[in-house]
N, CA, C and O of each residue as an XYZ file, in Angstrom:
904
protein
N      22.224    -42.090    -66.752
C      22.007    -42.264    -65.316
C      22.640    -41.142    -64.532
O      22.135    -40.621    -63.538
N      23.895    -40.796    -65.126
C      24.614    -39.729    -64.411
C      23.848    -38.444    -64.483
O      23.729    -37.723    -63.493
N      23.305    -38.140    -65.702
C      22.560    -36.880    -65.818
C      21.305    -36.895    -64.956
O      20.930    -35.889    -64.354
N      20.664    -38.060    -64.912
C      19.454    -38.167    -64.071
C      19.742    -37.951    -62.614
O      18.955    -37.337    -61.893
N      20.920    -38.478    -62.164
C      21.284    -38.292    -60.743
C      21.523    -36.835    -60.434
O      21.139    -36.342    -59.373
N      22.193    -36.111    -61.415
C      22.458    -34.689    -61.165
C      21.170    -33.897    -61.124
O      21.033    -32.974    -60.321
N      20.193    -34.257    -62.009
C      18.916    -33.536    -61.994
C      18.150    -33.732    -60.712
O      17.521    -32.801    -60.209
N      18.197    -34.956    -60.171
C      17.478    -35.209    -58.911
C      18.084    -34.442    -57.761
O      17.372    -33.951    -56.885
N      19.455    -34.335    -57.764
C      20.108    -33.576    -56.687
C      19.725    -32.103    -56.747
O      19.438    -31.484    -55.723
N      19.724    -31.540    -57.973
C      19.367    -30.119    -58.097
C      17.920    -29.876    -57.706
O      17.591    -28.877    -57.067
N      17.051    -30.820    -58.105
C      15.638    -30.656    -57.748
C      15.421    -30.771    -56.243
O      14.584    -30.062    -55.684
N      16.173    -31.662    -55.577
C      16.028    -31.791    -54.116
C      16.507    -30.548    -53.400
O      15.892    -30.129    -52.419
N      17.612    -29.934    -53.874
C      18.117    -28.708    -53.239
C      17.139    -27.566    -53.399
O      16.909    -26.807    -52.457
N      16.550    -27.432    -54.604
C      15.566    -26.367    -54.806
C      14.321    -26.606    -53.956
O      13.708    -25.658    -53.465
N      13.951    -27.868    -53.784
C      12.803    -28.177    -52.928
C      13.056    -27.813    -51.479
O      12.155    -27.349    -50.781
N      14.287    -28.026    -51.027
C      14.627    -27.651    -49.652
C      14.525    -26.149    -49.460
O      14.048    -25.685    -48.424
N      14.982    -25.367    -50.475
C      14.885    -23.911    -50.362
C      13.430    -23.462    -50.292
O      13.073    -22.575    -49.517
N      12.574    -24.109    -51.140
C      11.154    -23.751    -51.097
C      10.543    -24.091    -49.730
O       9.742    -23.328    -49.190
N      10.935    -25.246    -49.183
C      10.419    -25.608    -47.861
C      10.859    -24.627    -46.781
O      10.066    -24.266    -45.911
N      12.127    -24.190    -46.831
C      12.609    -23.205    -45.860
C      11.838    -21.911    -45.976
O      11.513    -21.300    -44.958
N      11.538    -21.477    -47.173
C      10.787    -20.235    -47.358
C       9.392    -20.345    -46.760
O       8.904    -19.401    -46.138
N       8.751    -21.493    -46.948
C       7.413    -21.685    -46.377
C       7.450    -21.649    -44.863
O       6.597    -21.040    -44.217
N       8.464    -22.320    -44.302
C       8.559    -22.345    -42.839
C       8.862    -20.968    -42.270
O       8.336    -20.604    -41.219
N       9.700    -20.203    -42.950
C       9.980    -18.838    -42.487
C       8.720    -17.978    -42.536
O       8.454    -17.196    -41.623
N       7.957    -18.129    -43.602
C       6.709    -17.379    -43.697
C       5.749    -17.760    -42.573
O       5.061    -16.906    -42.014
N       5.713    -19.050    -42.249
C       4.839    -19.496    -41.158
C       5.280    -18.917    -39.826
O       4.448    -18.504    -39.018
N       6.605    -18.886    -39.590
C       7.131    -18.325    -38.334
C       6.830    -16.841    -38.245
O       6.447    -16.347    -37.184
N       7.003    -16.106    -39.380
C       6.698    -14.674    -39.390
C       5.226    -14.412    -39.115
O       4.877    -13.444    -38.439
N       4.373    -15.265    -39.633
C       2.940    -15.074    -39.403
C       2.572    -15.291    -37.937
O       1.706    -14.600    -37.402
N       3.232    -16.256    -37.288
C       2.984    -16.485    -35.860
C       3.481    -15.317    -35.036
O       2.819    -14.904    -34.084
N       4.651    -14.773    -35.390
C       5.199    -13.634    -34.650
C       4.322    -12.417    -34.771
O       4.240    -11.633    -33.825
N       3.648    -12.221    -35.917
C       2.756    -11.082    -36.120
C       1.375    -11.336    -35.570
O       0.489    -10.503    -35.758
N       1.153    -12.444    -34.903
C      -0.121    -12.805    -34.274
C      -1.249    -12.855    -35.288
O      -2.364    -12.420    -34.999
N      -0.977    -13.372    -36.454
C      -2.010    -13.577    -37.472
C      -2.357    -15.045    -37.529
O      -1.742    -15.882    -36.868
N      -3.357    -15.335    -38.333
C      -3.758    -16.740    -38.468
C      -2.653    -17.541    -39.111
O      -2.027    -17.137    -40.091
N      -2.445    -18.691    -38.515
C      -1.347    -19.547    -38.975
C      -1.775    -20.274    -40.254
O      -2.868    -20.837    -40.318
N      -0.919    -20.258    -41.252
C      -1.237    -20.917    -42.529
C      -1.184    -22.435    -42.371
O      -0.591    -22.964    -41.430
N      -1.798    -23.087    -43.284
C      -1.835    -24.558    -43.235
C      -0.439    -25.115    -43.362
O       0.378    -24.637    -44.149
N      -0.180    -26.155    -42.553
C       1.161    -26.734    -42.564
C       1.374    -27.540    -43.844
O       0.448    -28.127    -44.404
N       2.603    -27.543    -44.270
C       2.961    -28.316    -45.468
C       3.077    -29.783    -45.118
O       3.355    -30.140    -43.973
N       2.868    -30.609    -46.083
C       2.934    -32.050    -45.847
C       4.365    -32.476    -45.635
O       5.309    -31.798    -46.040
N       4.508    -33.658    -44.966
C       5.844    -34.180    -44.711
C       6.484    -34.599    -46.029
O       5.853    -35.170    -46.918
N       7.761    -34.285    -46.099
C       8.488    -34.673    -47.317
C       9.227    -33.507    -47.910
O       9.192    -32.408    -47.356
N       9.852    -33.703    -48.950
C      10.646    -32.681    -49.633
C      10.061    -32.510    -51.019
O       9.925    -33.483    -51.760
N       9.705    -31.257    -51.385
C       9.142    -31.009    -52.723
C      10.262    -30.991    -53.749
O      11.313    -30.386    -53.536
N      10.025    -31.643    -54.828
C      11.034    -31.689    -55.906
C      10.405    -31.239    -57.215
O       9.252    -31.559    -57.504
N      11.165    -30.499    -57.995
C      10.693    -29.995    -59.288
C      11.387    -30.805    -60.383
O      12.615    -30.834    -60.464
N      10.602    -31.447    -61.206
C      11.195    -32.211    -62.312
C      10.336    -32.029    -63.554
O       9.121    -32.228    -63.512
N      10.977    -31.648    -64.672
C      10.315    -31.472    -65.976
C       9.189    -30.454    -65.915
O       8.166    -30.619    -66.580
N       9.375    -29.367    -65.098
C       8.385    -28.295    -65.025
C       7.175    -28.634    -64.217
O       6.280    -27.795    -64.113
N       7.076    -29.826    -63.624
C       5.930    -30.211    -62.792
C       6.404    -30.436    -61.367
O       7.513    -30.921    -61.144
N       5.541    -30.075    -60.381
C       5.885    -30.202    -58.957
C       5.377    -31.529    -58.454
O       4.188    -31.834    -58.548
N       6.303    -32.328    -57.911
C       5.934    -33.619    -57.349
C       6.489    -33.731    -55.957
O       7.383    -32.978    -55.573
N       5.959    -34.674    -55.194
C       6.391    -34.909    -53.817
C       7.056    -36.252    -53.760
O       6.500    -37.263    -54.190
N       8.259    -36.253    -53.222
C       8.995    -37.501    -53.059
C       9.258    -37.705    -51.589
O       9.712    -36.792    -50.899
N       8.983    -38.867    -51.117
C       9.164    -39.191    -49.698
C      10.428    -40.005    -49.591
O      10.561    -41.049    -50.231
N      11.359    -39.531    -48.782
C      12.613    -40.236    -48.596
C      13.022    -40.209    -47.155
O      12.413    -39.507    -46.347
N      14.033    -40.952    -46.819
C      14.536    -40.974    -45.448
C      15.359    -39.720    -45.193
O      16.250    -39.425    -45.990
N      15.112    -38.962    -44.122
C      15.879    -37.730    -43.873
C      17.291    -38.059    -43.417
O      17.518    -39.008    -42.667
N      18.226    -37.257    -43.884
C      19.622    -37.376    -43.479
C      19.900    -36.441    -42.310
O      19.002    -35.749    -41.829
N      21.174    -36.425    -41.848
C      21.560    -35.549    -40.742
C      21.442    -34.090    -41.142
O      21.026    -33.255    -40.339
N      21.818    -33.770    -42.416
C      21.698    -32.386    -42.876
C      20.245    -31.948    -42.925
O      19.918    -30.811    -42.584
N      19.368    -32.864    -43.354
C      17.947    -32.522    -43.405
C      17.381    -32.275    -42.009
O      16.534    -31.399    -41.830
N      17.840    -33.040    -41.020
C      17.351    -32.852    -39.652
C      17.794    -31.521    -39.080
O      17.080    -30.919    -38.277
N      18.979    -31.050    -39.491
C      19.482    -29.779    -38.978
C      18.789    -28.623    -39.659
O      18.309    -27.700    -39.001
N      18.733    -28.672    -41.017
C      18.186    -27.544    -41.780
C      16.674    -27.559    -41.837
O      16.042    -26.503    -41.816
N      16.082    -28.746    -41.910
C      14.632    -28.853    -42.059
C      13.969    -29.119    -40.704
O      13.268    -30.115    -40.527
N      14.206    -28.203    -39.744
C      13.585    -28.341    -38.418
C      12.187    -27.748    -38.481
O      12.028    -26.550    -38.716
N      11.181    -28.574    -38.273
C       9.805    -28.124    -38.398
C       9.396    -27.364    -37.134
O       9.636    -27.837    -36.023
N       8.774    -26.179    -37.298
C       8.273    -25.466    -36.123
C       7.047    -26.150    -35.546
O       6.305    -26.836    -36.249
N       6.851    -25.945    -34.242
C       5.700    -26.551    -33.586
C       4.434    -25.809    -33.993
O       4.390    -24.579    -33.957
N       3.425    -26.543    -34.371
C       2.175    -25.948    -34.832
C       1.402    -25.436    -33.616
O       1.089    -26.197    -32.701
N       1.096    -24.118    -33.620
C       0.353    -23.526    -32.520
C      -1.130    -23.775    -32.705
O      -1.637    -23.783    -33.827
N      -1.816    -23.977    -31.601
C      -3.249    -24.190    -31.633
C      -3.972    -22.856    -31.505
O      -3.362    -21.813    -31.267
N      -5.291    -22.919    -31.670
C      -6.071    -21.685    -31.709
C      -6.030    -20.947    -30.367
O      -5.872    -19.726    -30.339
N      -6.169    -21.677    -29.260
C      -6.159    -21.022    -27.950
C      -4.789    -20.445    -27.617
O      -4.691    -19.449    -26.900
N      -3.698    -21.086    -28.151
C      -2.361    -20.541    -27.930
C      -2.179    -19.225    -28.676
O      -1.564    -18.293    -28.158
N      -2.721    -19.149    -29.904
C      -2.620    -17.910    -30.679
C      -3.402    -16.791    -29.988
O      -2.924    -15.659    -29.914
N      -4.614    -17.101    -29.476
C      -5.404    -16.091    -28.780
C      -4.704    -15.615    -27.511
O      -4.708    -14.423    -27.202
N      -4.105    -16.549    -26.781
C      -3.378    -16.163    -25.567
C      -2.176    -15.294    -25.896
O      -1.867    -14.354    -25.164
N      -1.491    -15.606    -27.003
C      -0.327    -14.816    -27.400
C      -0.740    -13.409    -27.817
O      -0.050    -12.443    -27.492
N      -1.875    -13.276    -28.544
C      -2.357    -11.955    -28.930
C      -2.756    -11.144    -27.703
O      -2.459     -9.953    -27.616
N      -3.428    -11.793    -26.758
C      -3.811    -11.095    -25.530
C      -2.592    -10.642    -24.742
O      -2.581     -9.539    -24.197
N      -1.562    -11.485    -24.677
C      -0.335    -11.118    -23.978
C       0.364     -9.959    -24.667
O       0.898     -9.072    -24.000
N       0.368     -9.956    -26.003
C       0.986     -8.847    -26.738
C       0.255     -7.542    -26.478
O       0.891     -6.500    -26.325
N      -1.080     -7.580    -26.425
C      -1.845     -6.366    -26.151
C      -1.557     -5.833    -24.755
O      -1.431     -4.625    -24.555
N      -1.455     -6.746    -23.791
C      -1.169     -6.310    -22.419
C       0.217     -5.694    -22.324
O       0.396     -4.663    -21.674
N       1.197     -6.314    -22.965
C       2.559     -5.796    -22.903
C       2.672     -4.451    -23.595
O       3.394     -3.576    -23.116
N       1.968     -4.259    -24.727
C       2.033     -2.983    -25.428
C       1.415     -1.863    -24.606
O       1.839     -0.713    -24.723
N       0.422     -2.172    -23.775
C      -0.228     -1.136    -22.978
C       0.516     -0.849    -21.680
O       0.450      0.269    -21.168
N       1.209     -1.821    -21.150
C       1.833     -1.656    -19.831
C       3.317     -1.326    -19.889
O       3.826     -0.637    -19.005
N       4.022     -1.802    -20.908
C       5.468     -1.569    -20.973
C       5.727     -0.191    -21.565
O       5.173      0.157    -22.608
N       6.567      0.589    -20.899
C       6.943      1.920    -21.369
C       8.385      1.866    -21.862
O       9.296      1.483    -21.129
N       8.566      2.249    -23.097
C       9.889      2.212    -23.718
C      10.568      3.555    -23.509
O      10.006      4.599    -23.841
N      11.774      3.531    -22.959
C      12.546      4.748    -22.712
C      13.842      4.679    -23.495
O      14.353      3.603    -23.807
N      14.357      5.862    -23.804
C      15.599      5.905    -24.574
C      16.812      5.625    -23.693
O      17.647      4.775    -24.000
N      16.882      6.365    -22.589
C      18.039      6.212    -21.706
C      17.786      5.057    -20.753
O      16.753      5.042    -20.083
N      18.671      4.111    -20.670
C      18.465      2.993    -19.733
C      18.643      3.449    -18.294
O      19.412      4.366    -18.007
N      17.930      2.803    -17.409
C      18.019      3.102    -15.979
C      19.096      2.218    -15.377
O      19.021      0.990    -15.431
N      20.091      2.863    -14.807
C      21.201      2.120    -14.209
C      20.821      1.749    -12.780
O      20.753      2.608    -11.902
N      20.583      0.503    -12.566
C      20.252      0.024    -11.222
C      21.533     -0.138    -10.415
O      22.548     -0.555    -10.973
N      21.522      0.174     -9.134
C      22.736     -0.004     -8.322
C      23.109     -1.469     -8.207
O      22.262     -2.362     -8.207
N      24.420     -1.678     -8.110
C      24.910     -3.059     -8.004
C      24.508     -3.706     -6.693
O      24.068     -4.855     -6.653
N      24.668     -2.939     -5.620
C      24.334     -3.506     -4.308
C      22.857     -3.281     -4.032
O      22.342     -2.172     -4.176
N      22.204     -4.326     -3.643
C      20.775     -4.257     -3.343
C      20.600     -3.753     -1.919
O      20.525     -4.524     -0.962
N      20.537     -2.418     -1.815
C      20.393     -1.818     -0.496
C      18.949     -1.938     -0.052
O      18.026     -1.613     -0.799
N      18.768     -2.402      1.156
C      17.436     -2.581      1.717
C      17.064     -1.306      2.449
O      17.725     -0.921      3.414
N      15.993     -0.644      1.984
C      15.535      0.592      2.590
C      14.497      0.234      3.639
O      13.424     -0.282      3.324
N      14.827      0.510      4.864
C      13.934      0.168      5.969
C      13.119      1.397      6.337
O      13.596      2.269      7.065
N      11.893      1.468      5.837
C      11.014      2.578      6.127
C       9.870      2.160      7.041
O       8.886      2.885      7.184
N      10.001      1.000      7.655
C       8.943      0.549      8.532
C       7.690      0.122      7.812
O       6.589      0.308      8.330
N       7.830     -0.460      6.602
C       6.667     -0.882      5.837
C       6.964     -2.127      5.033
O       8.065     -2.674      5.093
N       5.966     -2.572      4.277
C       6.088     -3.765      3.444
C       6.019     -3.332      1.994
O       5.073     -2.654      1.592
N       7.014     -3.718      1.203
C       7.057     -3.394     -0.214
C       6.747     -4.653     -1.011
O       7.365     -5.699     -0.815
N       5.767     -4.531     -1.922
C       5.462     -5.658     -2.789
C       6.488     -5.793     -3.901
O       6.815     -6.908     -4.308
N       7.003     -4.664     -4.401
C       8.019     -4.659     -5.433
C       9.163     -3.767     -4.986
O       9.073     -3.084     -3.966
N      10.252     -3.782     -5.770
C      11.470     -3.088     -5.367
C      11.283     -1.578     -5.381
O      11.673     -0.899     -4.432
N      10.683     -1.036     -6.462
C      10.545      0.409     -6.617
C       9.135      0.888     -6.300
O       8.776      2.009     -6.662
N       8.328      0.071     -5.633
C       6.962      0.456     -5.303
C       6.934      1.142     -3.944
O       7.767      0.849     -3.086
N       5.975      2.060     -3.739
C       5.860      2.679     -2.417
C       5.388      1.668     -1.394
O       4.723      0.697     -1.755
N       5.714      1.870     -0.126
C       5.294      0.903      0.891
C       3.784      0.877      1.025
O       3.142      1.919      1.163
N       3.229     -0.314      0.983
C       1.783     -0.444      1.076
C       1.287     -0.420      2.507
O       0.283      0.230      2.798
N       1.963     -1.112      3.403
C       1.586     -1.164      4.812
C       2.691     -0.489      5.608
O       3.826     -0.965      5.619
N       2.375      0.607      6.269
C       3.359      1.380      7.022
C       3.117      1.134      8.496
O       2.006      1.327      8.990
N       4.148      0.710      9.195
C       4.052      0.480     10.627
C       4.243      1.798     11.371
O       4.643      2.806     10.789
N       3.954      1.768     12.651
C       4.170      2.951     13.482
C       5.656      3.208     13.622
O       6.452      2.292     13.831
N       6.012      4.489     13.500
C       7.414      4.849     13.630
C       7.854      4.703     15.090
O       7.130      5.073     16.014
N       9.021      4.171     15.265
C       9.546      3.976     16.616
C       9.925      5.319     17.224
O      10.472      6.192     16.551
N       9.623      5.466     18.510
C       9.951      6.705     19.209
C      11.450      6.768     19.449
O      12.030      5.942     20.154
N      12.048      7.769     18.842
C      13.480      7.944     19.004
C      13.750      8.798     20.235
O      12.908      9.598     20.643
N      14.927      8.623     20.821
C      15.300      9.390     21.995
C      15.498     10.849     21.610
O      16.228     11.166     20.672
N      14.832     11.733     22.354
C      14.940     13.151     22.072
C      16.239     13.683     22.673
O      16.458     13.613     23.882
N      17.078     14.206     21.813
C      18.325     14.783     22.276
C      18.069     16.177     22.860
O      17.157     16.869     22.409
N      18.854     16.597     23.851
C      18.667     17.948     24.404
C      18.937     19.012     23.355
O      19.954     18.984     22.662
N      17.989     19.968     23.252
C      18.131     21.021     22.246
C      19.139     22.080     22.674
O      19.877     22.614     21.846
N      19.167     22.383     23.976
C      20.089     23.393     24.475
C      21.301     22.721     25.113
O      21.220     21.631     25.680
N      22.393     23.401     24.998
C      23.622     22.883     25.593
C      23.584     23.107     27.102
O      23.361     24.234     27.542
N      23.794     22.076     27.896
C      23.733     22.276     29.352
C      24.855     23.184     29.838
O      26.000     23.098     29.394
N      24.480     24.052     30.762
C      25.452     24.989     31.333
C      25.996     24.394     32.627
O      25.287     24.298     33.629
N      27.226     24.008     32.590
C      27.873     23.383     33.743
C      28.762     24.433     34.405
O      29.731     24.919     33.822
N      28.395     24.765     35.651
C      29.164     25.768     36.390
C      30.171     25.042     37.263
O      29.798     24.135     38.007
N      31.423     25.418     37.190
C      32.425     24.744     38.040
C      32.196     25.079     39.506
O      32.022     26.244     39.865
N      32.197     24.060     40.345
C      31.986     24.261     41.774
C      33.268     24.030     42.568
O      34.372     23.969     42.027
N      33.066     23.907     43.863
C      34.217     23.704     44.738
C      34.734     22.272     44.605
O      33.997     21.339     44.287
N      36.001     22.149     44.855
C      36.599     20.816     44.836
C      36.116     20.026     46.047
O      36.078     20.545     47.163
N      35.757     18.796     45.824
C      35.188     17.948     46.878
C      36.275     17.042     47.430
O      36.969     16.340     46.695
N      36.395     17.082     48.731
C      37.328     16.193     49.410
C      36.544     14.975     49.896
O      35.701     15.089     50.786
N      36.818     13.835     49.323
C      36.058     12.632     49.653
C      36.320     12.144     51.073
O      35.531     11.365     51.608
N      37.384     12.576     51.676
C      37.716     12.131     53.030
C      37.190     13.071     54.102
O      37.354     12.815     55.295
N      36.557     14.160     53.679
C      36.072     15.131     54.653
C      34.776     14.644     55.301
O      34.068     13.798     54.754
N      34.486     15.192     56.467
C      33.288     14.819     57.204
C      32.025     15.320     56.510
O      30.989     14.656     56.533
N      32.119     16.495     55.894
C      30.973     17.074     55.197
C      30.549     16.193     54.017
O      29.363     15.965     53.781
N      31.537     15.718     53.299
C      31.225     14.855     52.155
C      30.590     13.551     52.616
O      29.678     13.040     51.967
N      31.064     13.014     53.725
C      30.487     11.771     54.234
C      29.048     11.973     54.683
O      28.199     11.108     54.471
N      28.775     13.119     55.305
C      27.408     13.404     55.728
C      26.472     13.555     54.523
O      25.346     13.057     54.530
N      26.958     14.250     53.494
C      26.144     14.390     52.283
C      25.889     13.036     51.623
O      24.799     12.763     51.121
N      26.912     12.207     51.638
C      26.759     10.886     51.038
C      25.787     10.024     51.836
O      24.984      9.292     51.257
N      25.857     10.108     53.147
C      24.954      9.324     53.983
C      23.518      9.835     53.910
O      22.574      9.068     54.100
N      23.353     11.138     53.633
C      22.001     11.693     53.546
C      21.249     11.198     52.312
O      20.022     11.105     52.324
N      21.983     10.883     51.257
C      21.323     10.407     50.033
C      21.380      8.890     49.907
O      20.607      8.299     49.153
N      22.294      8.257     50.642
C      22.418      6.802     50.564
C      21.520      6.152     51.606
O      21.282      6.730     52.666
N      21.029      4.975     51.319
C      20.159      4.222     52.217
C      20.817      2.873     52.480
O      21.086      2.097     51.563
N      21.069      2.617     53.781
C      21.685      1.353     54.169
C      20.917      0.808     55.365
O      20.563      1.552     56.279
N      20.667     -0.477     55.350
C      19.897     -1.079     56.427
C      20.592     -0.986     57.771
O      19.943     -0.695     58.776
N      21.882     -1.222     57.815
C      22.623     -1.162     59.078
C      22.646      0.251     59.627
O      22.568      0.448     60.839
N      22.753      1.245     58.739
C      22.736      2.634     59.204
C      21.386      2.985     59.812
O      21.314      3.691     60.817
N      20.319      2.490     59.199
C      18.984      2.772     59.728
C      18.802      2.115     61.098
O      18.238      2.726     62.006
N      19.270      0.888     61.250
C      19.161      0.197     62.544
C      19.988      0.915     63.610
O      19.546      1.053     64.751
N      21.170      1.366     63.245
C      22.031      2.079     64.203
C      21.397      3.393     64.629
O      21.421      3.750     65.807
N      20.818      4.127     63.645
C      20.171      5.397     63.985
C      18.962      5.166     64.890
O      18.729      5.948     65.812
N      18.196      4.113     64.644
C      17.041      3.817     65.495
C      17.476      3.438     66.904
O      16.839      3.837     67.879
N      18.552      2.674     67.016
C      19.049      2.292     68.337
C      19.538      3.523     69.111
O      19.299      3.638     70.313
N      20.213      4.426     68.429
C      20.696      5.643     69.103
C      19.532      6.507     69.573
O      19.560      7.057     70.674
N      18.501      6.622     68.724
C      17.329      7.413     69.113
C      16.623      6.785     70.319
O      16.160      7.493     71.214
N      16.546      5.463     70.334
C      15.912      4.771     71.461
C      16.699      4.987     72.757
O      16.111      5.194     73.819
N      18.003      4.939     72.665
C      18.825      5.155     73.860
C      18.693      6.584     74.376
O      18.671      6.814     75.585
N      18.604      7.547     73.451
C      18.437      8.937     73.882
C      17.095      9.135     74.587
O      17.017      9.804     75.617
N      16.043      8.548     74.021
C      14.720      8.673     74.646
C      14.701      8.004     76.026
O      14.100      8.532     76.961
N      15.353      6.848     76.154
C      15.415      6.162     77.445
C      16.201      6.968     78.475
O      15.845      7.004     79.653
N      17.268      7.611     78.021
C      18.066      8.436     78.947
C      17.259      9.634     79.433
O      17.337     10.007     80.604
N      16.469     10.247     78.517
C      15.627     11.372     78.926
C      14.577     10.925     79.942
O      14.314     11.629     80.917
N      13.977      9.752     79.714
C      12.965      9.251     80.640
C      13.568      8.950     82.014
O      12.964      9.244     83.046
N      14.745      8.369     82.011
C      15.407      8.080     83.289
C      15.774      9.373     84.022
O      15.648      9.453     85.244
N      16.224     10.377     83.279
C      16.562     11.661     83.919
C      15.319     12.323     84.496
O      15.382     12.945     85.556
N      14.177     12.192     83.799
C      12.924     12.770     84.289
C      12.474     12.070     85.572
O      12.035     12.724     86.519
N      12.584     10.749     85.600
C      12.221     10.008     86.812
C      13.137     10.378     87.987
O      12.685     10.525     89.123
N      14.410     10.523     87.693
C      15.354     10.898     88.761
C      15.053     12.290     89.298
O      15.152     12.528     90.501
N      14.682     13.223     88.400
C      14.344     14.584     88.848
C      13.080     14.568     89.702
O      12.982     15.307     90.682
N      12.098     13.716     89.328
C      10.866     13.626     90.123
C      11.163     13.055     91.509
O      10.600     13.519     92.501
N      12.021     12.077     91.583
C      12.394     11.506     92.882
C      13.122     12.536     93.744
O      12.887     12.617     94.950
N      13.986     13.305     93.139
C      14.711     14.343     93.894
C      13.748     15.398     94.418
O      13.872     15.854     95.555
N      12.770     15.789     93.566
C      11.790     16.790     94.006
C      10.934     16.246     95.149
O      10.628     16.983     96.087
N      10.543     14.976     95.089
C       9.736     14.384     96.166
C      10.532     14.311     97.459
O       9.998     14.575     98.536
N      11.789     13.957     97.358
C      12.633     13.887     98.543
C      12.833     15.268     99.146
O      12.862     15.430    100.366
N      12.972     16.260     98.273
C      13.146     17.619     98.767
C      11.879     18.100     99.479
O      11.963     18.796    100.491
N      10.717     17.735     98.959
C       9.453     18.125     99.597
C       9.303     17.443    100.962
O       8.811     18.057    101.908
N       9.715     16.208    101.065
C       9.658     15.506    102.351
C      10.571     16.185    103.373
O      10.218     16.328    104.544
N      11.726     16.591    102.916
C      12.654     17.270    103.835
C      12.078     18.609    104.302
O      12.218     18.981    105.467
N      11.426     19.332    103.379
C      10.831     20.626    103.764
C       9.699     20.450    104.785
O       9.581     21.215    105.742
N       8.871     19.421    104.556
C       7.764     19.163    105.505
C       8.307     18.734    106.881
O       7.786     19.130    107.923
N       9.313     17.956    106.851
C       9.915     17.528    108.123
C      10.503     18.717    108.877
O      10.418     18.784    110.103
N      11.098     19.650    108.143
C      11.658     20.850    108.785
C      10.547     21.722    109.368
O      10.714     22.288    110.448
N       9.416     21.838    108.670
C       8.283     22.608    109.189
C       7.694     21.951    110.442
O       7.324     22.641    111.392
N       7.612     20.668    110.441
C       7.118     19.966    111.622
C       8.024     20.206    112.818
O       7.576     20.375    113.952
N       9.276     20.214    112.529
C      10.201     20.409    113.638
C      10.101     21.832    114.195
O      10.223     22.044    115.401
N       9.877     22.808    113.297
C       9.854     24.199    113.761
C       8.496     24.524    114.402
O       8.473     25.043    115.518
N       7.373     24.242    113.744
C       6.059     24.670    114.186
C       5.297     23.615    114.984
O       4.266     23.933    115.576
N       5.744     22.447    115.017
C       5.083     21.420    115.829
C       4.220     20.514    114.960
O       3.983     20.744    113.774
N       3.754     19.431    115.668
C       2.982     18.413    114.962
C       1.536     18.854    114.747
O       0.906     18.409    113.787
N       0.978     19.733    115.625
C      -0.434     20.064    115.601
C      -0.768     21.150    114.561
O      -1.897     21.240    114.080
N       0.167     21.910    114.253
C      -0.121     23.070    113.387
C      -0.526     22.631    111.979
O      -1.478     23.157    111.404
N       0.173     21.709    111.461
C      -0.099     21.291    110.090
C      -1.460     20.623    109.952
O      -2.174     20.948    109.003
N      -1.874     19.706    110.839
C      -3.218     19.132    110.684
C      -4.323     20.154    110.856
O      -5.333     20.066    110.158
N      -4.178     21.131    111.763
C      -5.213     22.153    111.948
C      -5.356     23.020    110.703
O      -6.467     23.354    110.294
N      -4.258     23.369    110.121
C      -4.289     24.152    108.871
C      -4.947     23.328    107.762
O      -5.677     23.874    106.935
N      -4.697     22.053    107.743
C      -5.280     21.180    106.719
C      -6.794     21.102    106.895
O      -7.522     21.085    105.902
N      -7.298     21.054    108.166
C      -8.736     20.996    108.387
C      -9.405     22.299    107.979
O     -10.470     22.281    107.362
N      -8.804     23.411    108.308
C      -9.363     24.713    107.918
C      -9.451     24.847    106.388
O     -10.421     25.378    105.848
N      -8.417     24.354    105.716
C      -8.416     24.446    104.251
C      -9.517     23.568    103.650
O     -10.138     23.945    102.657
N      -9.757     22.409    104.244
C     -10.821     21.540    103.734
C     -12.189     22.188    103.926
O     -13.042     22.081    103.045
N     -12.419     22.857    105.055
C     -13.698     23.521    105.314
C     -13.917     24.654    104.326
O     -15.023     24.839    103.818
N     -12.881     25.396    104.061
C     -12.990     26.515    103.111
C     -13.321     26.002    101.679
O     -14.124     26.599    100.962
N     -12.697     24.917    101.309
C     -12.975     24.369     99.965
C     -14.417     23.865     99.866
O     -15.050     24.011     98.820
N     -14.939     23.276    100.939
C     -16.308     22.784    100.926
C     -17.302     23.936    100.904
O     -18.341     23.834    100.252
N     -17.010     25.020    101.595
C     -17.896     26.187    101.638
C     -17.958     26.878    100.281
O     -18.993     27.426     99.901
N     -16.877     26.850     99.575
C     -16.869     27.472     98.245
C     -17.714     26.659     97.273
O     -17.830     27.023     96.103
């Protein structure tokens, strides 16, 4: 019995090794994108007396760890994997020196929209108009010192400044000046009229009352004859 037990243990261990080899071959075939071989039946193959037999037993914890069955891929999964491998082989470029990406993700603002990090901007917005700096250095000539309390400075300041009260005051002053001129003109006209009356009265007194009307009649006749 003892010898039989030892033979069964050795046969089970060899069967486990054969099963592992089959599973590794199946995994390698899937990785190479070839047709997947037929899956082995459930159980552990045992070799006894030079003949291969299959014994079905309850799996232990060691069997669950070591005898992990790979998932069987279907036909459409294999085709999709082959297609993905072809795409990756054509698009991925293998370089020797690795590209060191910067740690800080600096955002480059070029006024556009980037679909990817290292892609050129696809949509470029209009560049904003920047303020044009003066190309030539301004030549500042030193002038005279300005006295803010002087009358000249106040006049210059009032000439460029606009104030409502100043405008009203200036209009009132102009109106008063015009009224004074008009009153002076009326007074001069009254003085001239009074002076003319005095002159006529003096002539009447010297030459008499009749002389002036006779001269006036003669002048009217002459004007009518002309």
